[in-house]
C-alpha positions as CSV (number, residue, x, y, z in Angstrom):
1,M,-58.2,-46.4,14.0
2,T,-56.9,-44.0,11.3
3,R,-53.9,-45.1,9.0
4,F,-50.6,-43.4,9.4
5,R,-49.8,-40.8,7.2
6,F,-46.3,-39.0,7.0
7,R,-46.7,-35.6,5.6
8,L,-43.4,-35.4,4.2
9,D,-43.3,-38.7,2.0
10,R,-43.1,-37.0,-1.1
11,V,-40.0,-35.0,0.1
12,L,-38.5,-38.4,1.7
13,G,-39.2,-39.9,-2.1
14,L,-37.2,-36.9,-3.3
15,K,-34.3,-37.7,-1.0
16,Q,-34.2,-41.1,-2.0
17,R,-34.3,-40.5,-5.5
18,A,-31.5,-37.9,-5.5
19,E,-29.6,-40.4,-3.3
20,R,-29.9,-43.2,-6.0
21,E,-28.9,-40.4,-8.8
22,Q,-25.7,-39.6,-6.8
23,A,-24.9,-42.9,-6.3
24,R,-25.2,-43.5,-10.0
25,A,-22.9,-40.5,-10.5
26,L,-20.5,-41.9,-8.1
27,G,-20.4,-45.2,-9.7
28,D,-19.6,-43.6,-13.2
29,A,-17.0,-41.3,-11.3
30,L,-15.5,-44.7,-10.0
31,R,-15.6,-46.7,-13.3
32,E,-13.8,-43.5,-14.9
33,E,-10.9,-43.7,-12.2
34,E,-10.6,-47.3,-13.0
35,R,-10.3,-46.6,-16.7
36,Q,-7.9,-44.1,-16.0
37,R,-5.9,-46.4,-14.0
38,R,-5.9,-49.1,-16.5
39,E,-4.7,-46.5,-19.2
40,Q,-1.9,-45.5,-16.8
41,Q,-0.8,-48.9,-16.3
42,E,-0.7,-49.5,-20.1
43,A,1.4,-46.5,-20.4
44,E,3.9,-47.6,-17.5
45,A,4.1,-51.1,-19.5
46,A,4.9,-49.0,-22.7
47,V,7.8,-47.4,-20.6
48,R,9.1,-50.5,-19.3
49,R,9.1,-52.0,-23.0
50,A,11.0,-49.1,-24.3
51,A,13.3,-49.4,-21.4
52,E,13.9,-53.1,-22.4
53,K,14.7,-52.1,-26.0
54,M,17.2,-49.5,-25.0
55,A,18.8,-52.3,-22.7
56,E,18.7,-54.7,-25.5
57,V,20.7,-52.2,-27.8
58,A,22.8,-50.5,-25.4
59,D,26.0,-52.4,-26.5
60,A,25.3,-52.8,-30.0
61,T,26.5,-49.9,-32.4
62,L,23.6,-48.3,-33.9
63,P,23.1,-45.3,-36.2
64,A,22.7,-42.1,-34.4
65,G,19.0,-41.6,-36.0
66,T,18.1,-45.0,-34.5
67,L,19.3,-44.2,-31.1
68,A,17.5,-40.8,-31.5
69,N,14.2,-42.3,-32.4
70,L,14.6,-44.7,-29.5
71,G,15.0,-41.9,-27.2
72,L,12.2,-40.1,-28.6
73,A,10.1,-43.2,-28.1
74,R,11.3,-43.3,-24.1
75,D,10.2,-39.6,-23.8
76,A,6.9,-40.0,-25.5
77,A,6.2,-43.0,-23.2
78,D,7.3,-41.1,-20.3
79,A,5.0,-38.1,-21.3
80,R,2.4,-40.4,-21.6
81,V,2.5,-41.9,-18.4
82,D,2.8,-38.4,-16.9
83,A,-0.5,-37.5,-18.6
84,A,-2.0,-40.8,-17.5
85,R,-1.1,-39.7,-14.0
86,E,-2.6,-36.5,-14.2
87,R,-5.9,-37.9,-15.4
88,V,-5.9,-40.6,-12.7
89,E,-5.3,-37.8,-10.2
90,Q,-8.2,-35.7,-11.5
91,A,-10.5,-38.8,-11.7
92,G,-9.7,-39.6,-8.2
93,E,-10.6,-36.0,-7.0
94,R,-14.0,-36.5,-8.8
95,V,-14.5,-39.7,-7.1
96,A,-13.8,-37.7,-3.8
97,E,-16.4,-34.9,-4.9
98,E,-18.9,-37.1,-5.8
99,R,-18.6,-39.5,-2.8
100,G,-19.0,-36.3,-0.6
101,R,-22.0,-35.3,-2.3
102,Y,-23.3,-39.0,-2.1
103,D,-22.7,-38.9,1.6
104,E,-24.5,-35.7,2.0
105,K,-27.7,-37.1,0.0
106,R,-27.7,-40.3,2.0
107,R,-27.5,-38.1,5.6
108,D,-30.6,-36.2,4.0
109,R,-32.4,-39.2,3.2
110,R,-31.7,-41.0,6.6
111,T,-32.6,-37.9,8.6
112,M,-36.0,-37.8,6.6
113,E,-36.3,-41.4,7.6
114,K,-35.5,-41.1,10.9
115,L,-38.1,-38.2,11.4
116,R,-40.8,-40.6,9.6
117,E,-40.0,-43.2,12.0
118,H,-40.1,-41.0,15.0
119,R,-43.5,-39.8,13.8
120,H,-44.9,-42.9,13.1
121,E,-44.0,-44.1,16.7
122,E,-45.6,-41.0,18.3
123,W,-48.8,-42.0,16.1
124,R,-48.6,-45.5,17.4
125,V,-48.4,-44.3,20.9
126,E,-51.2,-41.8,20.2
127,Q,-53.4,-44.8,18.7
128,S,-52.6,-46.8,21.8
129,R,-53.9,-44.3,24.1
130,S,-56.8,-43.5,21.9
131,E,-57.8,-47.1,21.9
132,Q,-57.4,-47.3,25.8
133,K,-59.7,-44.3,26.2
134,E,-62.3,-46.0,24.4
135,S,-61.9,-49.2,26.1
136,D,-62.0,-47.6,29.3
137,A,-65.1,-45.6,28.3
138,V,-67.0,-48.7,27.2
139,R,-66.1,-50.4,30.8
140,H,-67.1,-47.4,32.6
141,D,-70.4,-47.1,30.8
142,R,-70.9,-51.0,31.7
143,R,-70.4,-50.3,35.1
144,R,-72.5,-47.3,35.3
145,E,-75.3,-49.7,33.9
146,G,-74.7,-52.5,36.3
147,E,-73.3,-54.9,34.1
148,P,-70.0,-56.9,34.9
149,S,-66.9,-55.9,33.4
């Protein structure tokens, strides 16, 4: 019996490697998105703290410079939140792109695996037929020689 050999095994290996590399890239993108989300949450917390400070001093009589500084701090915190939201959006877009590439690599690999499975099944059927022919030939030879089967 001959051993099964898939001529595209090397290509299949390359497809598997490409899928693994793309999975790593997707993982990196997901981690970056999560990091950006944490930064956004921290920026939003800073805005809340600034708003609380403004509320604490709303009834107090403060110098104009102090009020201006509090306003600038709130504006800076708002700008930080806006920038963080933009980075989260960009990270989300990158995740979507990397996920699309990963899905494509996975489909490519799976297609090659299905082809391999199909070829293996064809090989197995052919081997079975070949073995049956040999068995039939042996039986036929024994009958011609007068031996019982």
